[in-house]
C-alpha positions as MATLAB code, in Angstrom:
seq = 'MFKENAPRGKSKETKANILGHAIRLFRERGFDSATMRDVANAAGVALGAAYYYFPSKEAIVQAYYEDVQAQHAQRVAAALAEKRYGLEDRLRIAIEKKFDILKNDRKLLGALFRYTADPEHPLSIFSAANRAVREQSMKVFTMAVGDEKLPDDIRAILPMALWALHMGILLYFIYDQSAEQARTHKLIEGATRMFVRVLAVAKLAVMKPVRGSLSSLLREAELFPELDRPVASTR';
ca = [
     -14.406   35.147  -27.282;
     -11.912   36.009  -30.003;
     -12.748   37.020  -33.541;
     -11.353   34.448  -35.918;
     -12.052   36.286  -39.194;
     -11.166   39.864  -38.346;
     -10.223   42.269  -41.192;
      -6.508   42.415  -41.931;
      -6.127   46.011  -43.057;
      -4.871   47.602  -39.877;
      -2.171   46.467  -37.498;
      -4.563   46.192  -34.572;
      -6.968   44.079  -36.575;
      -4.162   41.892  -37.928;
      -2.882   41.282  -34.428;
      -6.389   40.409  -33.200;
      -6.818   38.070  -36.163;
      -3.581   36.219  -35.389;
      -4.456   36.034  -31.708;
      -7.911   34.652  -32.398;
      -6.661   31.895  -34.691;
      -3.807   31.059  -32.337;
      -6.106   30.543  -29.368;
      -8.434   28.432  -31.508;
      -5.505   26.229  -32.505;
      -4.302   25.961  -28.912;
      -7.795   24.852  -27.917;
      -8.029   22.280  -30.679;
      -4.488   20.890  -30.854;
      -3.023   21.865  -27.524;
      -0.434   24.519  -26.749;
       2.553   22.237  -27.322;
       1.364   20.761  -30.617;
       0.478   23.967  -32.456;
       3.438   25.818  -33.974;
       3.905   29.435  -34.961;
       3.807   28.303  -38.594;
       0.426   26.684  -37.909;
      -0.767   29.941  -36.394;
       0.427   31.968  -39.374;
      -1.220   29.596  -41.845;
      -4.516   29.626  -39.944;
      -4.510   33.421  -39.784;
      -3.572   33.759  -43.470;
      -0.414   35.771  -42.825;
       3.270   35.223  -43.500;
       5.271   33.538  -40.773;
       7.353   36.707  -40.409;
       4.188   38.732  -39.821;
       3.094   36.350  -37.080;
       6.482   36.719  -35.389;
       6.303   40.492  -35.827;
       3.194   40.702  -33.682;
       3.986   37.782  -31.387;
       7.656   36.784  -31.023;
       6.658   33.459  -29.451;
       3.720   31.275  -28.481;
       4.261   32.458  -24.927;
       3.663   36.035  -26.087;
       0.361   34.897  -27.589;
      -0.717   33.377  -24.278;
       0.247   36.542  -22.427;
      -1.950   38.513  -24.842;
      -4.712   35.989  -24.137;
      -4.324   36.589  -20.384;
      -4.580   40.333  -20.986;
      -7.657   39.931  -23.175;
      -9.397   37.751  -20.590;
      -8.648   40.249  -17.861;
      -9.931   43.182  -19.910;
     -13.173   41.312  -20.568;
     -13.439   40.398  -16.894;
     -13.200   44.028  -15.813;
     -15.820   45.099  -18.366;
     -18.301   42.362  -17.465;
     -18.013   42.893  -13.728;
     -18.395   46.668  -14.066;
     -21.503   46.193  -16.218;
     -23.037   43.650  -13.846;
     -22.419   45.744  -10.729;
     -23.952   48.776  -12.421;
     -27.300   47.002  -12.867;
     -28.338   47.417   -9.250;
     -27.016   47.734   -5.723;
     -25.801   44.348   -4.482;
     -24.636   43.228   -1.060;
     -20.980   42.306   -0.571;
     -21.519   38.553   -0.908;
     -23.317   38.966   -4.217;
     -20.682   41.388   -5.531;
     -17.877   38.958   -4.754;
     -19.801   36.056   -6.276;
     -20.438   38.067   -9.432;
     -16.767   39.019   -9.692;
     -15.675   35.380   -9.577;
     -18.515   33.987  -11.693;
     -17.852   36.444  -14.521;
     -14.271   35.206  -14.828;
     -15.448   31.613  -15.183;
     -18.084   32.627  -17.735;
     -15.234   33.893  -19.920;
     -13.109   30.778  -19.403;
     -15.822   28.130  -19.707;
     -14.573   26.906  -23.110;
     -10.901   27.007  -22.163;
     -10.609   24.408  -19.430;
      -8.406   22.117  -21.536;
      -6.156   24.992  -22.584;
      -5.857   26.272  -19.018;
      -5.015   22.786  -17.800;
      -2.067   22.704  -20.222;
      -0.909   26.154  -19.136;
      -1.316   25.585  -15.407;
       1.639   23.206  -15.312;
       3.906   26.238  -15.672;
       2.428   27.935  -12.621;
       4.918   26.429  -10.187;
       7.827   28.072  -12.032;
       7.648   31.804  -11.269;
      10.378   32.466  -13.846;
       8.370   30.985  -16.709;
       6.531   33.607  -18.791;
       3.383   31.470  -18.796;
       3.206   31.347  -15.007;
       0.577   33.707  -13.680;
       3.036   34.428  -10.847;
       5.816   35.549  -13.212;
       7.092   39.103  -13.455;
       5.865   39.160  -17.059;
       2.281   38.757  -15.840;
       2.416   41.170  -12.933;
       0.221   43.691  -14.747;
      -2.403   41.005  -15.353;
      -2.423   40.095  -11.651;
      -2.753   43.739  -10.668;
      -5.633   44.267  -13.094;
      -7.362   41.213  -11.668;
      -6.985   42.554   -8.144;
      -8.483   45.873   -9.281;
     -11.601   43.969  -10.335;
     -11.917   42.612   -6.810;
     -11.298   46.100   -5.427;
     -14.240   47.175   -7.595;
     -16.347   44.356   -6.148;
     -15.492   45.321   -2.562;
     -16.597   48.844   -3.437;
     -17.332   51.242   -0.584;
     -17.908   48.481    1.950;
     -17.091   49.736    5.449;
     -13.826   48.009    6.323;
     -10.726   48.760    8.381;
      -8.010   50.143    6.123;
      -5.610   47.285    6.830;
      -8.200   44.741    5.689;
      -8.986   46.823    2.613;
      -5.289   46.746    1.689;
      -5.099   42.941    1.884;
      -8.531   42.027    0.548;
      -7.916   42.275   -3.235;
      -4.964   39.875   -3.039;
      -6.885   37.519   -0.751;
      -9.814   37.436   -3.174;
      -7.484   36.971   -6.125;
      -5.873   33.998   -4.371;
      -9.318   32.562   -3.582;
     -10.431   32.775   -7.206;
      -7.169   31.181   -8.390;
      -7.788   28.230   -6.071;
     -11.312   27.849   -7.424;
      -9.927   28.108  -10.960;
      -7.786   25.033  -10.377;
     -10.871   23.129   -9.222;
     -12.794   24.438  -12.245;
     -10.209   23.069  -14.681;
     -10.707   19.529  -13.412;
     -14.438   19.749  -12.658;
     -16.175   17.114  -14.788;
     -19.712   17.844  -13.548;
     -22.308   19.012  -16.087;
     -21.538   22.629  -17.015;
     -19.197   22.646  -14.014;
     -22.137   22.831  -11.607;
     -19.888   21.837   -8.715;
     -17.641   24.813   -9.350;
     -20.618   27.171   -9.214;
     -21.691   25.596   -5.921;
     -18.147   26.042   -4.636;
     -18.172   29.712   -5.608;
     -21.448   30.277   -3.758;
     -20.210   28.518   -0.632;
     -16.759   30.106   -0.697;
     -18.044   33.661   -1.063;
     -20.606   33.110    1.697;
     -17.912   31.783    4.035;
     -15.486   34.531    3.046;
     -17.967   37.246    3.998;
     -18.669   35.569    7.343;
     -14.970   35.325    8.149;
     -14.558   38.954    7.096;
     -17.286   40.015    9.530;
     -15.269   38.516   12.373;
     -11.899   39.747   11.103;
     -12.977   43.390   11.044;
     -13.967   43.448   14.718;
     -11.853   45.766   16.840;
     -10.695   42.867   19.019;
      -9.050   41.339   15.920;
      -6.943   44.416   15.174;
      -3.752   43.025   16.801;
      -4.150   39.788   14.838;
      -4.597   41.742   11.610;
      -1.500   43.759   12.393;
       0.558   40.616   12.927;
      -0.748   39.134    9.687;
       0.098   42.279    7.742;
       3.629   42.279    9.163;
       4.074   38.615    8.325;
       2.928   39.109    4.743;
       5.120   42.161    4.341;
       8.186   40.335    5.616;
       7.493   37.393    3.318;
       7.044   39.862    0.420;
       3.821   38.101   -0.520;
       1.938   41.368   -0.725;
       4.314   44.036   -2.064;
       1.494   46.592   -2.136;
       1.538   46.523    1.662;
       4.863   48.329    1.474;
       2.863   51.466    0.806;
       1.781   53.333    3.949;
      -1.639   52.281    5.166;
      -3.860   54.643    7.131;
      -4.681   53.729   10.688;
      -7.552   51.265   10.992;
     -10.985   52.439   11.925;
];
């Protein structure tokens, strides 16, 4: 995924070179064992240069998160442009493409996931430092939903709901010991199928009061800050 022998002439290339070697070391030795000096030596740069581009190992991981998300957006956009898919297939593609990118990083992600419960830690995907990454991920799911006919209140919640679904599957994926994580792929198929069926019921007019209550609850709990923006009346 990362180039490990990128040219070192330009700042952008030097940064990519350091990032690539750092992630390789984290994969091989573990996040805790590899040091910034190890990263600098592997990348063939001075320790000061490594710190110039990445002030800490946490900053390297945040750059890794950003890189993964950029690749995710590109791969999903390319896949959805191939032909016109139904909603279930679009959602499945959106989730599958993320796991295609992460298939060699299960051990690394397992080490990083222990920080998830601490929202103040920069490595937690729920931290303020990673808000942009979360928002970019939700935009991918917005892309997957596309122009599907949905009530506006559901459309407002859906990207976060899909993001949460894929994060739950990611945890399963990390610990899935089946060959090529076949069980995770089965889970993705079943989860997206069930999600679409539940969505079909949720968008019925009779469910509008329930959706309104749910939106209010989420807003009050500040779980979905984007709901603070005015939402058009539901169809």
